[in-house]
N, C-alpha and C positions, 0 to 999 in steps of 0.2 A: 718877575723872575722869582722862582722858588728859593727859599733860603738854603744854604749849603747843608748837606747831611752831616751828622756827627761822624767822627772817625769809625771805621769798620762797618758802617751801615751802607747797604747797597741800594735801598729803595724805601719809599714810604708806603706803609700798608694803608690802603684806603678802599672805598667802595665795598665794604663788608657790612653785612647787617649786624645790629647789636645782638647780644645774647637773647635767645628765646625765653629762657627762664630767668628769674622766677616769674610765674604766670598763674593767675587765679583761674583754674579751669572751669569753675562754676560761674564766676562773674562774666567771663568772656563768651559763654555759651548760651545765647538767647534761646536757641531751640531746646536745649536741655531744661532750662529754667521754666519755659512755657509748658513743656511736656510733663514735668513733675507736678506742676499745679493742675494742669488739665486732666491728668490721669489719676488724680485723687490722693496725691502724697504731699499736698501743700503744707500740712502740719509738720512735716519732716524737713522742710526746706532749709532751715537754719543748720540742721545737722549735716545735710548733704553739702551745704555751702562751706562749712568748716573743712570738710574733707577735700573739696575742690581746691582750696588754697593750699592745703598740705600736699596734695598729689602733684600740683604744679611747681612745687618747690623742693622740699626734702626728698619726697619719694621719687620724683623725676631724676634728681641728681644721683641718688644712691642706686637707682636702677641700672646705671651704667656699670657700677662696681659689681652688682650681682650677676651681670651677664658677662663681664670681662673675666672674672675668676669663676670658672664653671665648677659644678659639683664634682667631687672625687669619691670613687668607691674605695672603701677600706675593708677588704674581705677578712683580714686578720690583723691582730694587734702585733706589737713588736715581740711578743713572746710566742707567736705562732698560734694563738687561740683565735678561733673563728668569731668575728664580731658582726659582720655584715652591716657595716655602718657607712653612711654617706656624709661627707663633710661639705659644708657650704660656706660661702663668704658671709661675714657678719651682716652685710647689707640684706641678704636674703631673709635672715631671721628678723631683722628690723622691719622689713616690708610686711611680713606676715604678722608681726606683733601689732603694728599700727592698724593694719587692715582688720584684724580680729577685734581690736579694741573699738573700732568705729562701726562695726556691724556688717562689714562686707560679706562675712560668712554666716551671719546669724541674726541680723536685725529683724527679718521677717518672722523668725521664731521667738525672739526675745519680746517683741511687741506685736503680738498677733492680732492686729486690727486692720480695718480697710486702709489701704495705701502703703502698708509696710513692705510688701513685695516690690512695689514700684520704687519706693525709696531705696531699698536694698539693690535693686537693679541700677539705679542712678549711681550709687556708691561703687558698684562693680564696674560700671562704664568709666567712671573717673579713675579708678585704680588701674584698669587695663591700659589706659592712656599712658600712665606713668611707667608701668612695668607689667608686661603681659605674662611672663612665666609663672609668677606667684599666683596668677588667677586660676591656674589649674588646681592646686590643692584647695584654694578657697572655694571654687565652684563645687568640687567633689564633696567637701565638708558640708557646704550648705545643702546640697541636694540629698546627701545621705541622711540628713535628719528626717526627711519625709518618709524614708523607709524604716529607720531605726525606731521611730515613734510608734510604729504599728505593734511592736512587741514590748509588753510591759517589763519583761526581764531585761530589756536593753535601754531602759529609761535613763540610766546614768550616762550611757554612751551618747544618747540623743541630747541630753541636757548639756553635757560638756562640749559636744561638737558645736552647739549653738551659742555657748557662753562667749563673752567678749574677752577671752584670755587665750594667750598663746604661750605654750611651754614646750620648748624643743627637746627637753631632757628625755632620754630613753628609759622611761619608767612605766610600771603598770598604771592604768588610768585611775586607779584608786588613790594614787599619790599626786594627781594633777587636777587643776581647776579648769583646764581647757584642753582640748585635743583636736587633732586633724584626722581626716579619713581619706584614704586613697581607694583605688579601684583596680581590680584584676579580672577582666572579662574575656579578652580575646586570647586565642592560642595560635600556634604556628599554622596549623592545618585549617583553621576556620575563619579567622578575621571577623568580619561582621556576622558571619554565620555561626553564632554562638552555640547553636544546637549541635554543631560538630565538635564541641569541646569533649576532651577525653579525660580530664582530671576527675578522679574518682573520690567520692565522699562515702566513707564507711561509718555507719552508726556506732556509737559507743553505748555504754550501759545507761547513762543519764539521758533523759529526754532532751532532744534537740542538739545533742553534742555529737560531733563527728571527727574523724581523722581524714585529712585530705592528702592525696598523693597525686602529683602531676606537675603541670607547669603553666606559666602564663608568658606570652610573647611580649605583651606590654603590661607592666605592673607600675602604675602611675604613682608618683610621689612616694617612693619606697621608705622614707623616714617617717611616714604617718604612724599614728598610734594604732590604727586598725584599717582593715581593707574589706570592702564588699567584693566578693568573688562569686563566680558561677562554677558549679561542679556537678557531676552526674552522681546523684544519690540513687538508691534502689528504686525510688519512685519517679526518677527522671531528673532533668536539669533543675537544679535548685540554687537558691541564693544563700550565701553564708557570710557571717562576720568573722573575720580572721584577725585576732589581735596580734600586735607585734610582741608584746610582753604578756605572759600569763599572769593571773592574779597573784601567784606565789612569787613572781619576780623573774623567773627564768625566761630566756628567749624562746619564742615559738619555733617550731621545727621547719624553717624554710631557709633557702640559700639564695642570695642575690648573686647572679652569675656575671652580669656586666651591666653597665649603664649604656643606654642607647646614644649613639653619636648622631645627633639630630640636626636637621637643617637649621632650625631655630629653637625657640623655647630653651635657650641656653641656661638660664638661671635655675630652671627646674629640672630635677632628675626624673628620668623614666628608665625602667630597668626590665631585665628578664629575670624570672624567678623560678625556682623549683620548690615544690611542697614535699617535704620528706616526712609525712605523717603529721602535718600541722593540725593543731587543735582548732576547731571552728564551731561556731554556733549557727544553727540554721535560722534564717529569717524568712518567715512565711511558710507555706506548705511545701512539702516535697513535690517535685514535678512542676512547680509554679514559679520557677526562678525568673523567667522573663516577665511574667505578670507582676511579680514582686518588685522588680526594679523599674517597672514602667512608671512608678510614681516619681522617679527621679528624672524621667526623660524630658518632660516639659521644662523642668528647671535647668537641666544641662543644655538643652537646645536653646532656651532663652539666653543663657550666658554665652553661647556661641554667637548668637545674634548681637548681643551687647558688645562682645569682643571685636567682632567685625566692624560694627559702627564706631567703636572707640578708636580702632586703628585708622579708619577713614578720617575721623575727626582730627587726630593728632597729626597725621600726614598732611592733611589739608592746611591745618593751622601753620605748620612749618613752611609749606609752600607759599602761602599768602604773606606770611611774615617776611620771608626772603624777597618776594617780588615787590613788596612795598619799599624795601630799603636798598635793593641792588639796582644799579644802573647798567644799561647796555645801549650802545649806539646813541649816546647822548641823552637818554631819558630813562626813568625808572622802568623796570621790567613790566610793572603793572600798567604802564601807559601804552604798551604794545597791544594792539587789538587781538592778535591771536592768543597772547597770554591771558588776556581778560576772558576770552571765550573758554579757555581751558579751566581757569580758576572758577569762573561762574558755574560751569558744568559740574565741577567737583563740589562746589558749595551746595548745589541743588541735590546732588546724589547723597552727600553727607547728611543734609537735613532730612531727606526722606528716610534714610537708614535709621537715624536716631529717633525720629518721631515714631516710626513703625515699631522699633524695638520696645519703646516705652509703652506704646499702645498694647502690644502683646503682653508686656509685664502687667498691665491692668487686667487683662483677661485671666492671666495666671493668678493674680491677686484675688479675683472675684470668683474663681472656679468653684470653690466650695460653697459659695452662697448663691450663685446664679448659673443654672444649667445652660443657658444660652452662651454665657461667657466661657464656660467650661468647654462647650462644643467648639466655639471659635478658637480657643487656645489649642485644642488638640490638632487642628489643621494649620493654624497660623504659625505655630512654632516650627512645624516641618517646612512650610513655605518660606518663612523668614530665614531659617537656618540655611536652607538651600541657596536662596538668592543673595542675601547679604554676604555670606561667606564666599560665594562665587565672585562677587563684585570686588571684594577687598583687595586681592592681589593686583589686579589691573589698576585699580584706583591708586594704591600706594606707589606703584611704579610710575604712574603719571605725575603724582606729586613729587616723587624723587627726581624726575626729569626736570621739573621746574627749578630745582637747585643746581642742575648740571652736575659737574664732578663733585661738588661739595656734598651732594646727596648720596654719594657712592662710597664715602669714607666713614670709618667707624666712629669718628668724633661726632658725627651726626646721628640722630636716632633713626633716620630713614632706613639704613641697611638692616637694623634690628627689626623694624616694622615690616620690611619687605620679606625677611626670612620668616617672620611670625605669621604673615597674612594667610598662607595656605593652610595653616594648622586647623583652624576652626571648621574648614570644609571637610577635613578628613576625620577629625576627632568626633566621637559620638555619632558616627554614621555618615558615610560619604554622601555626595549629592544625589547619587542614584537611589540610595536607601531613603532619603527624604522624599524624593519624587514618588517612589513606590508607596510610601505611607500616604502621600496625598491622593494617589489614585485609589488606594484602598478606602480612604475616607470618603471620597466622592462616590464610590461604588456601594459602600456598606453603612456609612455613618450619615443617616438622613439629617440628624440634628446638626452635624458639622457642616454639611452642604448648605443647609438652610441658614446657618449663622454666617457663612461666607457671603451668600447672596444678600442677606439683610444688611451686612456691612457695606456692600457695594451699592445697594439701592439708596443708601442714605445721602448720596451725592449726585444722583442722576439729574437733578434739576439745576445743578450749579455750572455745568459745562456741557455743551452739546456734543463735543468730540468725545468726551468721556462717556456720555450717555450712549453714543453709538457703539463704543467699545464694549460696554456692559451688555447691550442688547445682543451683540455677536457672541459674547461669552455665554450668556444665558442659553442661546440657541444651541451652542456647542455642547454645553453640559446637559441640556434637555435631551439631545439626541442620544446620549449615552454611548456605551461601547468604546470608550477611549482606550486605545491600545497602549501597551507599555512603551512601545517605540516613541510615542508622542508625549511621554510623561514630562520631560523637561520643558517642552514647548507650552503645555497647558499650565504647568506650575509657574513659568515665567509670566505668562499673561495674567494669571490670577494675582500674583504678588505685585506686579506693576499696577494693576487696577486697584488693589487694596491700598497701596501707598498713595496713589492719586486721590482716592476717596478721602483718605485721612487729611491730606494737604488741602483739599477743597473744603472739607467740612470745617477745618480749623482756620480757614481764611488765610492760609500762609501766603506771603507775597510771591513765593516761587511756584505756587500751585499751577498757574496757567502755563508756565514754561515747562513744568514737569509733564503735564498732560500733552502738550504739543510735541515734546521731544520723545518721551518714553511711551506714551500711549497712542498718539496719533501719527507717529513715525517721522516727525520732522527732525531727524537726528541721524548721524552716520554711525559707523561701527566703533569709532574711537571717541574718547572724551575730547572735548573741544570742538565738537561739530554742531553746536547749537545754531539754529537758524532764526531769522526774523529779528524783531526789535526787542532785545532783552536789556533790562535795566541792570547792567553789570555793577555799576557803582553802588546802588542801593543793596543789591544782593550780597556783595562782598562786605559792605559795611555791617550788615546784619549778621553775616556769618562770623566775623571776627572784628569787633569794635576796635 
């Protein structure tokens, strides 16, 4: 007989899992640790490990504060003067401070040697698990360096964007040791079709200086120190750096109209803006705006892949943690066969996503040194961004369901992950844009196509089912004439084969099941439809010790 309850108590709280945090996100992720070593960033392992412990403790905790107290636009001060300022919870600034200090936005530029981009990718993956909204300014700042470094006149901007310092003060960059960079590409009438932009750039007397008049429908991270924007110059669509503060200290001539009321990404501000004769410096040649920013594309697409993989990882970890400790119908959730099928399926999907994202990071890392890896990166970033970002929302929802109602309330991180999951498939070009880029690469980029086939061929001797799939793919590609209508189908087949090849070559314990379920068709349309003899216990132990 149970002891009597204390006065005023109606029941005993039991059958609840212990807190998920603090958790060392590096120590608990065998797949990430193996990938960092395999893809050439082993010398950075201690640095990444330190961030994994921090991300699973302080950053995880304050991420809730940064999202609960959303940014606020202050268009005017109390005296009625226009200030166009955005206020954030202190947790937002702390997240950016720690991330910049540890190299999430700059390690690959601070230590430009083989493996640095892979290590930076691992840092971004860990940070995104703890708090995804701040990943937006971190990603843009990191990618912008690749463009800013092309112009010697912008060297200070590039160096301070890459620097391990965060300074939220609204000052000219000459007064700061570190800075952040936002972006303004799309307009109301164009969206992904940036060539439809109408913002006009009028040359000034000094070489490379312009006045911008127009608008941006999405102006990301509006409290950044500067922004890369696209506008129509006399020579055509061009790229410009637009600072928030001019060198003399006065505000640049633009107005923040409102902050976007977004589905997710609550900690980060996105805005609409009007340029009222804003001063800007051209980056690259007139009429070559898209070609200029293309240097950012591989980096931002890679971060979309990393973000999707990170969301899968965090959602899965919560689901498995819950299932290990929660009981139903007299036994732990994990002891139920259907739950094991779901969680094993999620574990396999998460491993494939993480491993592939880090493999693409190695290709990006080696792109300047190895033409074959550069060719692979051009196609694989589009494929990976399309597929991983497409899988994340359904994945997070399945993990959420494992927690039942507890996964649907804001005290859990699952609702935040669920709101965040669609973003990476929309940001930096929707799924259709990625598939169109894949089709263009297959049609026009002989080196890219050859790099893909070379990657696939490396595993044909390791599994006959996989070999049959590659043979069919080769025949389809050799036939040519792939119609736009079939773009998603061919992209899906390619990326699944690439993931399978990677898992097979690295002798992953989940490789055979991945091939059977994703490549050979022994799988239904929902997660949790694995078939055959799968070692769930070993798979789940590997996924989260």
